[in-house]
C-alpha positions in Angstrom: 0.0 0.0 0.1 2.8 2.5 -1.1 0.2 5.2 -2.5 -1.3 6.0 0.7 -3.7 8.8 -0.4 -5.3 6.5 -2.9 -5.7 3.8 0.2 -7.2 6.4 2.6 -9.9 7.5 0.0 -10.5 3.8 -0.8 -11.3 3.0 2.5 -13.2 5.6 3.5 -15.7 5.0 0.4 -15.7 1.3 1.4 -16.8 1.9 4.6 -19.1 4.5 3.6 -20.9 2.2 0.7 -22.5 -0.3 3.8 -23.7 2.5 5.8 -25.0 3.7 2.9 -26.8 0.2 2.4 -28.0 0.2 6.4 -29.6 3.7 6.3 -31.6 2.5 3.1 -32.5 -0.4 5.0 -33.6 1.0 8.0 -35.5 4.5 6.4 -36.7 3.0 2.7 -36.7 4.8 -0.4 -38.4 7.7 -1.3 -38.6 11.3 -0.7 -38.4 10.7 3.2 -36.0 7.6 2.9 -32.5 7.5 2.4 -30.9 6.9 -0.7 -30.9 3.8 -2.7 -27.6 1.6 -4.3 -29.1 2.4 -7.8 -29.6 6.1 -7.2 -25.9 6.8 -5.9 -24.4 4.6 -8.5 -22.9 5.9 -12.2 -23.2 2.9 -14.0 -27.2 3.2 -13.3 -27.0 6.4 -15.0 -25.3 4.9 -18.2 -28.1 2.2 -18.3 -30.9 4.6 -18.4 -29.2 7.1 -21.1 -30.9 5.5 -24.2 -34.0 6.0 -22.6 -33.4 9.1 -21.0 -32.5 10.4 -24.9 -35.5 8.5 -26.5 -38.6 9.4 -24.2 -37.0 11.9 -21.5 -37.4 9.2 -18.6 -35.7 7.8 -16.2 -35.8 3.8 -16.1 -37.8 2.6 -12.5 -35.2 2.8 -9.6 -32.5 5.5 -11.3 -32.9 8.8 -10.3 -31.1 12.3 -11.6 -28.2 11.7 -9.0 -27.3 8.6 -10.9 -26.8 10.3 -14.1 -25.3 13.2 -12.6 -22.2 10.8 -11.0 -22.2 9.7 -14.4 -21.1 12.9 -15.8 -18.7 13.8 -12.8 -17.0 10.1 -13.4 -16.7 10.8 -16.9 -15.5 14.5 -16.6 -12.7 12.9 -14.4 -11.9 10.1 -16.8 -11.1 12.9 -19.2 -8.6 14.6 -16.9 -7.0 11.1 -14.8 -8.6 8.3 -17.0 -10.1 5.7 -14.9 -9.3 7.2 -11.5 -12.6 6.3 -10.0 -11.9 2.6 -10.7 -8.6 3.5 -8.8 -9.7 5.6 -5.8 -13.4 5.4 -5.3 -14.9 1.8 -6.9 -15.6 -0.1 -3.5 -15.8 -3.4 -5.2 -12.2 -2.3 -6.7 -11.1 -2.1 -3.7 -12.3 -5.2 -2.2 -10.9 -7.0 -5.0 -7.5 -5.5 -4.4 -8.0 -6.5 -0.3 -8.7 -9.9 -0.9 -5.6 -10.1 -3.6 -3.4 -8.7 -0.3 -4.9 -11.3 2.1 -4.2 -13.8 -0.8 -0.5 -12.8 -0.9 0.0 -12.7 2.7 -1.6 -16.4 3.0 1.0 -17.1 0.4 -1.3 -18.3 -2.2 0.6 -18.5 -5.4 -0.8 -15.8 -8.3 -2.0 -17.1 -11.6 -0.4 -15.1 -14.3 -2.6 -14.8 -17.4 -0.6 -15.4 -20.6 -0.6 -12.4 -22.8 -2.1 -14.0 -25.8 -5.4 -15.2 -23.9 -5.3 -11.8 -21.5 -5.9 -9.3 -24.3 -8.9 -11.4 -25.7 -10.5 -11.1 -22.5 -10.2 -7.7 -21.7 -12.6 -7.4 -24.6 -15.2 -9.5 -23.0 -16.0 -6.5 -20.7 -17.1 -4.6 -23.7 -19.5 -7.4 -24.6 -21.2 -7.5 -21.4 -21.3 -3.5 -21.4 -23.3 -4.0 -24.7 -25.2 -6.7 -23.5 -26.3 -4.7 -20.0 -27.2 -1.4 -22.0 -29.1 -3.4 -24.5 -31.4 -5.5 -22.8 -32.0 -2.5 -20.2 -33.1 -0.4 -22.7 -35.6 -3.3 -24.3 -36.7 -4.1 -21.1 -37.4 -1.0 -19.6 -36.0 -2.0 -16.6 -32.9 -2.8 -14.5 -33.3 -6.3 -16.2 -29.4 -7.3 -15.1 -30.0 -6.3 -11.5 -30.5 -9.7 -10.1 -27.4 -10.7 -11.0 -24.8 -7.6 -10.4 -22.1 -8.2 -8.1 -22.2 -4.7 -6.5 -26.1 -4.6 -6.0 -25.9 -8.0 -4.4 -23.1 -6.8 -1.9 -25.0 -3.5 -0.9 -27.9 -5.3 0.0 -25.9 -7.7 2.2 -27.4 -6.0 5.1 -30.9 -7.1 4.2 -30.4 -10.7 5.7 -32.1 -13.3 4.3 -34.1 -11.4 1.7 -30.7 -10.7 -0.3 -31.0 -14.3 -1.6 -34.9 -13.7 -2.7 -33.8 -11.2 -4.9 -30.0 -11.2 -5.6 -29.2 -15.5 -5.1 -27.4 -15.4 -8.4 -25.9 -11.8 -7.7 -24.2 -12.9 -4.6 -22.9 -16.3 -6.3 -21.3 -14.1 -9.1 -19.7 -11.9 -6.0 -18.6 -14.5 -4.1 -17.0 -16.2 -7.3 -15.3 -12.8 -8.3 -13.7 -12.3 -4.9 -12.2 -15.6 -4.7 -11.1 -15.1 -8.4 -9.3 -11.3 -7.1 -7.2 -13.9 -4.7 -5.5 -15.4 -8.0 -5.8 -12.4 -10.4 -5.7 -9.3 -8.5 -9.3 -7.2 -9.9 -10.2 -10.0 -12.2 -13.4 -8.6 -12.6 -12.4 -5.0 -13.6 -10.1 -6.4 -16.1 -12.2 -8.6 -17.8 -16.1 -8.2 -16.9 -16.9 -4.5 -15.2 -19.3 -3.1 -17.9 -18.8 0.5 -16.0 -14.9 -0.6 -16.8 -15.3 -0.7 -20.2 -17.5 2.4 -20.7 -14.4 4.3 -19.3 -12.1 2.8 -21.1 -13.4 4.5 -24.0 -13.4 7.9 -22.8 -9.7 7.2 -21.2 -8.3 7.1 -24.2 -8.9 10.9 -24.4 -7.5 11.3 -20.6 -5.2 14.5 -20.5 -3.0 13.3 -18.0 -0.9 9.9 -18.6 1.4 7.9 -17.0 4.9 8.1 -18.5 7.9 6.3 -18.0 11.2 7.7 -18.7 13.2 4.7 -20.3 16.9 6.8 -19.7 16.6 6.7 -15.5 14.6 3.3 -15.3 17.0 0.4 -13.5 14.2 -2.4 -15.1 13.6 -3.7 -11.3 10.2 -4.3 -12.7 8.8 -3.1 -9.4 6.1 -1.0 -11.3 4.7 -4.6 -13.4 4.6 -6.3 -10.1 2.6 -4.0 -7.8 0.0 -2.9 -10.9 -3.2 -4.0 -9.9 -4.6 -4.1 -13.4 -1.8 -6.6 -14.6 -0.7 -4.2 -17.0 3.5 -4.4 -18.4 4.5 -0.9 -17.0 8.1 -1.6 -18.0 7.4 -2.7 -21.5 6.3 0.4 -22.6 7.2 4.7 -22.3 3.4 4.9 -21.5 1.1 3.3 -19.7 -2.3 2.1 -21.3 -4.5 4.7 -21.5 -7.4 2.0 -21.9 -7.0 -0.1 -19.1 -4.8 2.2 -16.4 -7.1 2.9 -13.3 -4.5 5.7 -12.4 -4.1 4.4 -9.0 -0.3 5.6 -8.9 1.0 2.0 -7.0 3.8 2.1 -10.1 4.9 5.2 -9.5 4.8 4.8 -5.5 7.0 1.8 -6.1 9.3 2.7 -8.3 12.7 3.1 -6.6 14.0 5.8 -8.8 12.6 9.7 -8.9 11.3 10.9 -11.8 11.1 7.4 -13.4 7.5 6.9 -13.9 5.3 10.2 -13.7 1.9 11.2 -14.5 2.1 13.8 -16.8 1.2 16.3 -19.4 3.4 17.9 -21.1 5.9 19.6 -18.1 2.9 19.6 -16.0 3.7 16.6 -13.5 0.8 15.3 -10.9 2.0 13.2 -8.1 -0.1 10.7 -6.3 -1.6 12.7 -3.7 -2.6 15.8 -6.2 -4.1 12.7 -8.4 -6.3 11.9 -5.5 -7.2 15.7 -4.4 -8.4 16.0 -8.1 -10.3 12.4 -7.8 -11.7 13.9 -4.8 -12.6 17.3 -5.8 -14.1 16.5 -9.5 -16.4 14.3 -7.7 -17.5 16.5 -4.4 -17.9 19.5 -7.0 -20.1 18.2 -9.3 -22.9 16.5 -6.6 -22.1 20.2 -4.1 -23.1 22.1 -7.5 -26.0 20.0 -8.4 -27.2 19.8 -4.7 -27.0 23.6 -4.7 -29.4 24.0 -7.8 -31.8 21.3 -6.3 -30.6 19.1 -9.4 -29.1 16.1 -7.3 -32.1 14.3 -6.6 -31.5 10.7 -5.1 -35.5 10.2 -5.5 -38.3 11.1 -7.5 -41.8 12.2 -7.0 -44.4 9.0 -6.3 -45.8 10.5 -9.5 -42.6 10.2 -11.4 -41.9 6.7 -9.5 -45.1 5.4 -10.9 -45.4 6.6 -14.4 -43.7 4.5 -17.2 -44.2 6.2 -20.9 -46.3 8.9 -19.5 -48.3 6.2 -18.0 -49.3 5.3 -14.2 -47.9 1.9 -13.7 -48.9 -0.2 -10.7 -46.3 -2.7 -10.6 -43.9 0.6 -9.6 -45.7 0.7 -6.2 -43.2 1.1 -3.7 -43.3 0.3 -0.2 -42.2 3.7 1.0 -45.5 4.8 -0.1 -48.5 5.1 2.0 -52.1 3.8 0.7 -53.0 7.8 0.9 -50.2 7.9 -1.5 -51.5 5.1 -4.1 -55.0 6.2 -3.5 -53.9 9.7 -4.8 -51.9 9.1 -7.2 -54.4 6.2 -9.1 -57.4 8.4 -8.2 -59.0 5.6 -6.3 -60.9 5.6 -3.1 -59.4 4.3 -0.1 -62.1 2.3 0.6 -62.1 0.3 -2.0 -58.3 -0.3 -1.8 -58.7 -1.6 2.0 -61.6 -3.5 0.9 -60.3 -5.6 -2.2 -57.1 -5.7 -0.3 -58.9 -7.4 2.6 -57.4 -4.9 5.2 -59.2 -3.5 8.2 -60.6 -0.1 8.2 -58.9 0.9 10.7 -55.3 0.2 8.6 -53.0 3.5 9.4 -53.4 5.3 5.9 -50.4 7.1 6.1 -47.7 5.0 7.7 -45.4 3.5 4.7 -46.4 0.1 3.5 -43.4 -1.7 4.3 -43.7 -0.8 7.7 -47.7 -1.9 7.6 -46.6 -5.4 7.1 -45.7 -6.1 10.6 -48.3 -4.0 12.1 -51.0 -5.9 10.6 -49.2 -9.3 11.2 -49.5 -8.8 15.0 -53.4 -8.5 14.0 -53.1 -11.6 12.1 -53.6 -10.2 8.8 -51.3 -11.1 6.1 -49.9 -8.1 3.8 -47.4 -7.1 1.6 -46.9 -4.3 -0.9 -47.6 -6.9 -3.6 -51.2 -6.9 -2.4 -51.8 -3.3 -3.2 -50.1 -3.9 -6.8 -52.2 -6.7 -7.4 -55.5 -4.6 -6.0 -54.7 -1.4 -7.9 -54.2 -3.5 -11.3 -57.7 -5.2 -10.6 -59.5 -1.5 -9.8 -57.6 -0.3 -13.0 -59.2 -3.0 -15.6 
């Protein structure tokens, strides 16, 4: 962990992620709740992009905040390359920590032959196309149950995580095991966000350059590259694969041999870390000030799909009164058709009504209201 500034930032975000997940589980979503994983994931902004351009709407679960974070990450990529992956992404940090644990345990690392490594790195572009295309055609986050990041952020939900994210959990476990043998294996070969950022990273302003005249060929840079890049073999590190983590610069024993630079302007790992944080913070603060950084939508926006209210989009954080108002239905009818007591609290979020009604011997779930609304709208 030579680049301390990078690791400090990475660990902070790794700790912050589960806290956000727990808060969402406690408070729920919606305007009065806590942001979901989908609201704070820049890849969600990319998934909704085709739908946003074609219809002006976000796909269900995605909010303006995700799109703004995507813009912030892309801007950062044009400056430093895939610094989001190297400094901020918690899933990448977990993989690197797992690999360091494996090395401490003397688990032998697998060296992927170059002839196999290069075509394998192209797989993530196929994954990117597949996810974005299927999401656009389905009009929803169709890949979400298989998403290891979504699964990780729902581990705090207890056994419920296996109901929606069983395959995602299996994939998460598999990639963590794989990272013990090949550091950041998921980042190298499968991550769709990494693939998207690899495209924009080709146009990055700053790039890591090697000075061959002062290089002593110790190979420390190549050995310590978490992305498995052969830093030593080139005067300029791969723009598309480099995550700008600065590990190669920090481990180089000869000063000024490896530098992150543009012309005569040089960025130290500490300065790169500062730029990564500032670019993200400035975008968030700026859009918060203008009230554009929305981590939730209004009930009408959440329920709407292609301009029509869809009962399938009814959420547990909504109240029965909310549903009745949005769909213009009599509350009495909703209660009667759902077999709910007349004294049911109409202003309590439906997810909280589950236990309240269970104590009275009444079975209830948000899906009950969804089915009732669908029936009443026929």
